[in-house]
C-alpha positions, 0 to 999 in steps of 0.5 A: 192497565198495561201492567196487568196486560204484561203480568199474567197473574194480575190478569187472572187475579191470582197470587204468584204462589197460585197452584195449577188448579187455581190457575185453571179455575181462575181462567175458566171463571174469567172466560165465563165472565168475558166470553170471546164473542162479546169481549174479544180483547179481554178474552185474548188477554185472559187466554194469553195469561193462561197460556203463559201460566199453564205449562210449568216451564213457560210459567217458570220463564214468565216468573223470571221475566217479571223480575219481582223479588221472591217472597217466601210464604210464612210456612217456608220462611228461613230463620234470620242469619246470625249477627256477628259481633266483630270489633274493628280490633279483632278484624285488624288482628285477624288480617294481621295474622293472615298476612305478614304485617305482624312480622318484625324480623325481615333478615331472612328475606334480605340477600347480600348484594355484591357489587362487582 
């Protein structure tokens, strides 16, 4: 019950992807079912949930506060990322070529030190 109170979508019986028209329809249907004269506490929860979802900016803020992972609908699903098949030897070779690990001649980096 406390989770439904904190989650306006559950209070209105909606999906997170509900449109503004669906939110409005659900609100008015619940107000008819739970009028403020007979069910004041339930009406307060329904009204609060509607206020959170009615304004697009407030709805975005509410969605961010819910901290639920976003799940894309099936029509907007991205293709899976390609799997890279990289062997350990290929990775080590790339690291070696990008660094100085492959060098064998270090003479140009040595300086003659003169002791006085």
